[in-house]
VMD Tcl script that draws the C-alpha trace (Angstrom):
set ca {
  {-24.72 55.61 -17.53}
  {-22.63 57.83 -19.79}
  {-19.42 56.93 -21.62}
  {-16.45 57.95 -19.46}
  {-13.70 60.22 -20.73}
  {-10.66 59.94 -18.45}
  {-7.50 61.96 -19.05}
  {-5.69 61.78 -15.69}
  {-3.23 59.01 -16.63}
  {-0.91 59.36 -13.58}
  {-3.92 59.06 -11.27}
  {-5.17 55.99 -13.16}
  {-1.75 54.36 -12.84}
  {-1.78 54.89 -9.08}
  {-5.31 53.48 -8.88}
  {-4.36 50.46 -11.00}
  {-1.36 49.73 -8.79}
  {-3.62 49.85 -5.73}
  {-6.06 47.41 -7.33}
  {-3.22 45.03 -8.20}
  {-3.09 44.11 -4.52}
  {-6.36 42.24 -5.04}
  {-5.50 40.56 -8.36}
  {-6.65 38.57 -10.15}
  {-9.66 40.83 -10.58}
  {-11.50 42.89 -13.18}
  {-12.03 46.56 -12.36}
  {-14.33 48.99 -14.13}
  {-14.40 52.72 -13.40}
  {-18.05 53.76 -13.53}
  {-17.63 57.39 -12.52}
  {-15.23 59.87 -10.99}
  {-15.02 63.40 -9.68}
  {-12.53 65.67 -7.99}
  {-13.35 66.94 -4.55}
  {-11.84 69.11 -1.86}
  {-12.28 67.74 1.65}
  {-12.21 70.57 4.20}
  {-12.42 69.69 7.87}
  {-12.32 72.31 10.59}
  {-9.86 71.35 13.30}
  {-9.07 72.91 16.66}
  {-5.81 74.55 15.59}
  {-5.91 74.59 11.81}
  {-7.89 73.69 8.73}
  {-6.66 70.72 6.70}
  {-7.41 70.72 2.99}
  {-6.83 67.62 0.86}
  {-7.48 67.60 -2.87}
  {-8.52 64.07 -3.79}
  {-9.82 62.11 -6.73}
  {-12.90 60.01 -6.03}
  {-13.68 56.96 -8.17}
  {-16.74 54.70 -8.33}
  {-15.48 51.19 -9.05}
  {-17.06 47.87 -9.96}
  {-14.63 45.12 -8.91}
  {-15.31 41.55 -10.03}
  {-13.16 38.77 -8.63}
  {-13.43 35.05 -8.02}
  {-10.69 35.28 -5.42}
  {-11.77 34.51 -1.88}
  {-10.61 37.69 -0.22}
  {-11.55 38.52 3.38}
  {-12.74 41.96 2.43}
  {-15.75 44.09 1.63}
  {-15.95 46.92 -0.86}
  {-15.46 49.42 1.98}
  {-12.31 47.63 3.21}
  {-10.92 47.66 -0.33}
  {-11.77 51.38 -0.62}
  {-9.89 52.10 2.61}
  {-6.90 50.17 1.27}
  {-6.90 52.20 -1.96}
  {-7.00 55.40 0.09}
  {-3.97 54.40 2.17}
  {-1.92 52.94 -0.71}
  {-2.45 56.07 -2.81}
  {-1.03 58.30 -0.10}
  {-4.55 59.51 0.69}
  {-4.86 61.19 -2.72}
  {-7.57 58.82 -3.99}
  {-10.87 57.82 -2.42}
  {-13.22 55.24 -3.86}
  {-16.64 53.68 -3.63}
  {-16.19 49.99 -4.40}
  {-18.95 47.63 -5.53}
  {-17.35 44.22 -5.00}
  {-18.88 41.21 -6.78}
  {-18.12 37.66 -7.84}
  {-18.36 36.61 -11.51}
  {-21.33 34.40 -10.58}
  {-23.25 37.54 -9.53}
  {-23.49 38.44 -13.21}
  {-25.75 35.41 -13.69}
  {-28.55 37.21 -11.82}
  {-32.08 36.87 -13.17}
  {-33.29 40.21 -11.79}
  {-33.93 42.63 -14.70}
  {-32.70 45.73 -12.88}
  {-29.45 44.06 -11.82}
  {-28.86 42.71 -15.33}
  {-29.41 46.24 -16.65}
  {-26.86 47.66 -14.20}
  {-24.16 45.10 -15.03}
  {-24.81 45.50 -18.76}
  {-24.37 49.28 -18.52}
  {-21.23 48.89 -16.40}
  {-19.54 46.45 -18.78}
  {-20.52 48.44 -21.89}
  {-19.78 51.99 -20.78}
  {-17.40 51.64 -17.84}
  {-13.68 52.27 -18.27}
  {-11.94 48.91 -17.79}
  {-8.89 49.43 -15.64}
  {-7.71 45.82 -15.47}
  {-8.95 42.38 -16.54}
  {-8.86 38.93 -14.97}
  {-7.87 37.02 -18.11}
  {-8.40 33.61 -16.50}
  {-11.95 34.38 -15.40}
  {-13.23 37.36 -17.44}
  {-16.69 38.63 -16.46}
  {-19.59 38.26 -18.87}
  {-23.37 38.41 -18.74}
  {-25.14 35.06 -18.91}
  {-28.36 36.60 -20.25}
  {-28.57 36.55 -24.06}
  {-30.92 39.53 -24.07}
  {-31.36 42.44 -21.68}
  {-34.91 42.29 -20.25}
  {-36.89 45.54 -19.98}
  {-36.86 47.29 -16.62}
  {-39.85 46.62 -14.39}
  {-40.55 50.19 -13.27}
  {-43.75 49.22 -11.43}
  {-41.71 46.85 -9.28}
  {-39.12 49.58 -8.69}
  {-41.92 51.93 -7.61}
  {-43.31 49.33 -5.22}
  {-39.82 48.84 -3.76}
  {-39.41 52.60 -3.22}
  {-42.81 52.90 -1.54}
  {-41.85 50.05 0.80}
  {-38.58 51.81 1.65}
  {-40.43 55.08 2.18}
  {-42.94 53.41 4.53}
  {-40.18 51.81 6.64}
  {-38.31 55.12 6.79}
  {-41.41 57.03 7.88}
  {-42.15 54.46 10.58}
  {-38.65 54.72 12.06}
  {-38.58 58.52 11.85}
  {-41.91 58.78 13.67}
  {-40.84 56.23 16.28}
  {-37.69 58.21 17.02}
  {-39.43 61.59 16.96}
  {-42.40 60.74 19.17}
  {-40.64 58.66 21.84}
  {-40.57 60.82 25.01}
  {-38.06 58.66 26.87}
  {-34.88 60.45 27.92}
  {-31.36 58.99 28.06}
  {-31.80 56.68 25.06}
  {-30.77 59.07 22.28}
  {-28.46 56.46 20.75}
  {-31.46 54.14 20.35}
  {-33.33 56.91 18.55}
  {-30.32 57.60 16.33}
  {-30.21 53.87 15.49}
  {-33.80 54.20 14.25}
  {-32.68 57.11 12.06}
  {-29.89 54.91 10.68}
  {-32.47 52.33 9.63}
  {-34.59 55.06 8.04}
  {-31.64 56.45 6.06}
  {-30.59 52.96 4.97}
  {-34.05 52.31 3.53}
  {-34.17 55.69 1.77}
  {-30.75 55.05 0.24}
  {-31.68 51.55 -0.93}
  {-34.80 52.91 -2.60}
  {-32.86 55.65 -4.38}
  {-30.20 53.24 -5.60}
  {-32.79 50.78 -6.89}
  {-34.85 53.36 -8.79}
  {-32.08 55.61 -10.11}
  {-29.20 53.19 -10.57}
  {-31.11 49.89 -11.02}
  {-28.68 48.30 -8.59}
  {-29.11 46.13 -5.51}
  {-26.07 46.48 -3.22}
  {-24.54 43.54 -1.38}
  {-23.05 45.79 1.32}
  {-25.29 47.84 3.59}
  {-23.11 50.19 5.62}
  {-24.78 53.60 5.57}
  {-21.70 55.53 4.43}
  {-21.29 53.14 1.49}
  {-24.95 53.50 0.52}
  {-24.83 57.30 0.72}
  {-21.81 57.32 -1.59}
  {-23.82 55.25 -4.07}
  {-26.65 57.79 -3.77}
  {-24.19 60.49 -4.73}
  {-23.15 58.39 -7.74}
  {-26.79 58.11 -8.81}
  {-26.83 61.84 -9.54}
  {-23.66 61.53 -11.63}
  {-25.03 58.65 -13.71}
  {-28.09 60.58 -14.95}
  {-27.70 64.31 -14.15}
  {-29.61 65.63 -17.16}
  {-32.97 64.19 -16.10}
  {-32.99 66.07 -12.78}
  {-31.78 69.34 -14.30}
  {-34.54 69.20 -16.91}
  {-37.05 68.84 -14.10}
  {-35.68 71.81 -12.19}
  {-34.20 69.77 -9.34}
  {-30.78 70.31 -7.80}
  {-29.74 66.80 -8.85}
  {-28.55 65.75 -5.39}
  {-30.91 64.06 -2.92}
  {-28.40 64.23 -0.05}
  {-28.89 66.99 2.54}
  {-25.99 69.27 3.46}
  {-25.67 67.55 6.85}
  {-24.44 64.42 5.04}
  {-21.45 66.38 3.75}
  {-20.07 67.59 7.09}
  {-17.53 70.40 7.12}
  {-16.76 70.73 10.84}
  {-15.48 68.21 13.36}
  {-18.71 68.54 15.37}
  {-20.87 67.80 12.34}
  {-18.60 64.92 11.31}
  {-18.97 63.41 14.80}
  {-22.75 63.59 14.47}
  {-22.64 62.07 10.99}
  {-20.46 59.22 12.26}
  {-22.99 58.60 15.06}
  {-25.73 58.31 12.46}
  {-23.67 55.91 10.34}
  {-22.73 53.65 13.27}
  {-24.34 50.21 12.81}
  {-27.36 49.71 15.10}
  {-25.78 46.41 16.19}
  {-23.28 48.43 18.23}
  {-26.08 48.92 20.76}
  {-25.44 45.29 21.75}
  {-22.13 46.32 23.28}
  {-22.85 49.77 24.72}
  {-23.24 50.35 28.43}
  {-24.79 53.84 28.16}
  {-27.35 54.98 25.59}
  {-27.42 58.72 26.21}
  {-26.18 61.39 23.78}
  {-26.71 65.17 23.57}
  {-30.33 65.95 22.70}
  {-29.19 68.60 20.20}
  {-27.24 65.93 18.29}
  {-30.38 63.82 17.96}
  {-32.46 66.81 16.81}
  {-29.79 67.70 14.25}
  {-29.79 64.16 12.83}
  {-33.59 63.91 12.93}
  {-33.86 67.06 10.81}
  {-31.22 65.73 8.41}
  {-33.05 62.42 8.03}
  {-36.36 64.15 7.35}
  {-34.64 66.36 4.77}
  {-33.12 63.26 3.17}
  {-36.54 61.61 2.84}
  {-38.12 64.73 1.35}
  {-35.28 65.36 -1.10}
  {-35.13 61.70 -2.10}
  {-38.86 61.59 -2.73}
  {-38.66 64.73 -4.87}
  {-35.71 63.32 -6.81}
  {-37.49 60.05 -7.55}
  {-40.67 61.87 -8.57}
  {-38.68 64.04 -11.00}
  {-36.97 60.92 -12.33}
  {-40.32 59.22 -12.83}
  {-41.80 62.22 -14.68}
  {-38.76 62.37 -16.93}
  {-38.99 58.72 -17.96}
  {-42.78 58.86 -18.20}
  {-42.48 61.49 -20.95}
  {-39.94 59.26 -22.68}
  {-42.47 56.42 -22.87}
  {-42.56 55.10 -19.33}
  {-45.49 54.22 -17.13}
  {-47.69 57.15 -16.10}
  {-49.13 55.18 -13.19}
  {-45.69 55.12 -11.61}
  {-45.54 58.92 -11.66}
  {-48.98 59.27 -10.08}
  {-48.12 56.79 -7.34}
  {-44.90 58.64 -6.51}
  {-46.68 62.00 -6.53}
  {-49.10 60.68 -3.96}
  {-46.18 59.42 -1.89}
  {-44.50 62.83 -2.11}
  {-47.38 64.45 -0.27}
  {-47.38 61.90 2.54}
  {-44.17 62.97 4.39}
}
mol new
graphics top color blue
foreach p $ca { graphics top sphere $p radius 0.5 }
foreach p [lrange $ca 0 end-1] q [lrange $ca 1 end] { graphics top cylinder $p $q radius 0.2 }
display resetview
C-alpha cells in the first residue's frame, strides 16, 4: 500500500460531510481514482465524471448498514459525483490474530489518509508486533478458491438441462465470488466481512491499485477483471447485474429461464476472470519470490495456472 497524495480538497470536504452521517466513526482513504461512467441508453448517452474512493470505516456504533449501503448513501448525498467501496469494521476487528488481516490493518492505519477520527474510541492495533505473512497459507487458500470456481464453472457448462439458465448463472456467481476472495486474500491480505459480488469485484480492482508495479514488472496488464465486468451498454449491464444477483434469490423466483446467449456471455466472462486472476496471482508470486519469498509458492501456482 503506497502513501496517498490527495489534492482535491473540495471533493474531500464533500466526502467528509457524507461520512459525518455515520459519526462517530474513523474513516481512512486507502485509494482513489477518477473514472468516467458511460452507459448507452435508448435515446442518449449519459456521461458522469465521478471520483471513486476506497474507504476503511471503523465504528463502534450499532448502525443497521453494510459497507455497500454506506457506499450508496455517499453516492446519493454527494449528488452522484462520488462513488465508494466501503470496508466497514468495528474497533474489535483490529484485535484479529490472523497475520494477513493484521498486516492489512497495519498498512491501512500507517499509509491511509485519515479523513475523520472517532476521538472517544480511536482505532488501534492490539498486536505489539506485526507477524510475517504466511504466503504458503495464502497459496493454499487461493488453490481452494480456484478448485471451487472450477467445479462450479464445469457444473454450469456441462449441464444440458434447458430452462434453468438462472440456476447456471447462480453457479457462475459462486465461482466469481471464490475467485475474488482468493485474489483479495493473496494480493491485499484482506478477508472481507461482506460478500456481495459487486463489492468483492471492486476490491479486486483496488488490489491492482495497491501494488501496480509488481504486475507491470512481470509484463501483466495489472487488472485481473475481464472487460465484461466493466459493462458499457445497457444490455451488458443487465447481464452483469444477473451475474451479481445473490443465488439466494432463486428461493423466491417462479421461473428459472433466461436467454441462452446471456448465459454463454457470462460463462465466457467467468472463465476469463479465472484465467486472468490465475495469471495475476502467478505474476505476484514470482515478483515476491525474487524479493525473498517462497519459491514453492510460485511452483504451486504455476501448476495451477495450467489446470484451467
